[in-house]
C-alpha positions in Angstrom: -129.6 -13.9 60.5 -129.8 -13.1 57.1 -127.4 -15.6 56.4 -128.8 -18.2 58.4 -132.1 -17.6 56.5 -130.7 -17.8 53.2 -128.8 -21.0 54.4 -132.2 -22.5 55.5 -134.0 -21.5 52.5 -133.6 -24.8 50.9 -134.7 -26.7 53.9 -137.6 -24.4 54.8 -138.6 -24.8 51.0 -138.6 -29.0 51.1 -140.1 -28.9 54.6 -143.0 -26.8 53.6 -143.3 -29.1 50.6 -143.5 -32.1 52.7 -146.3 -30.9 54.9 -148.2 -29.6 51.9 -147.9 -33.1 50.7 -149.3 -34.7 53.7 -152.5 -36.7 54.1 -154.6 -34.6 56.0 -156.3 -37.6 57.6 -152.6 -39.4 58.4 -151.8 -35.7 59.8 -155.0 -35.7 62.3 -154.3 -39.1 63.5 -150.7 -38.6 64.2 -151.5 -35.6 66.3 -154.0 -37.4 68.1 -151.7 -40.5 69.0 -149.0 -38.0 69.8 -150.9 -35.8 72.2 -152.3 -38.8 74.1 -149.2 -41.1 74.3 -148.0 -42.3 77.6 -145.0 -40.4 79.2 -142.3 -43.0 79.6 -140.0 -40.2 81.2 -140.0 -42.2 84.4 -138.0 -45.1 82.9 -135.4 -43.0 81.5 -133.1 -44.4 84.4 -133.1 -47.7 82.9 -131.5 -46.8 79.9 -127.9 -48.4 80.3 -126.4 -47.5 76.9 -124.3 -44.3 76.3 -126.6 -41.9 75.5 -126.1 -38.5 73.4 -129.3 -36.1 73.9 -129.1 -33.5 71.1 -130.9 -30.2 70.9 -130.9 -27.5 68.3 -130.4 -24.1 70.6 -133.4 -22.5 68.9 -135.8 -25.3 69.4 -137.2 -23.8 72.6 -140.0 -26.2 73.3 -137.6 -28.8 73.7 -134.8 -27.3 75.5 -136.4 -28.3 79.0 -137.2 -31.7 77.9 -133.7 -32.0 76.4 -132.1 -31.3 79.6 -134.6 -33.4 81.9 -133.7 -36.3 79.6 -130.0 -36.0 79.9 -130.5 -35.6 83.6 -132.6 -38.8 84.2 -130.4 -41.0 81.9 -127.3 -42.2 83.7 -124.2 -40.6 82.2 -125.9 -39.3 79.2 -124.2 -36.1 77.4 -126.3 -33.1 76.4 -125.3 -31.2 73.3 -126.9 -27.7 72.2 -126.3 -27.5 68.5 -125.9 -23.6 67.8 -127.9 -22.1 64.8 -130.4 -24.8 64.7 -133.9 -25.4 65.5 -135.6 -28.8 65.4 -133.5 -30.3 62.6 -129.8 -29.9 63.6 -128.8 -32.3 61.4 -129.7 -29.8 58.2 -129.7 -26.6 59.8 -125.8 -27.2 61.0 -124.7 -30.2 59.6 -121.1 -29.7 60.8 -121.8 -29.0 64.8 -124.2 -32.2 64.4 -121.6 -34.1 62.7 -119.2 -33.3 65.2 -121.0 -33.9 68.2 -122.0 -37.5 66.8 -118.2 -38.1 66.3 -117.4 -36.9 69.9 -120.1 -39.4 71.1 -119.0 -42.2 69.2 -115.3 -41.8 70.6 -116.6 -41.4 74.2 -118.6 -44.6 73.6 -115.7 -47.0 72.7 
């Protein structure tokens, strides 16, 4: 954990500064919109292109929904990125890149 915490320090600092710079009115509007949008989960079966569902192992609120997405999208592949939460491309870029490369190879 301590190694990961040191690795994430630049990311968490950037994330915090981005949050602090957000317009509170815009954040409020976005939050309301996200909370009120209609689910499209019943339409996931309509997706026909090769699909990669990626989730960070520590992104607890998204583990079950990502599993559901992968189950509902025909032929989808789900990848769980270790040592990552909501931004695996920043938290574990090597695993993230490897997953993207593997998906592109499978999709050829």
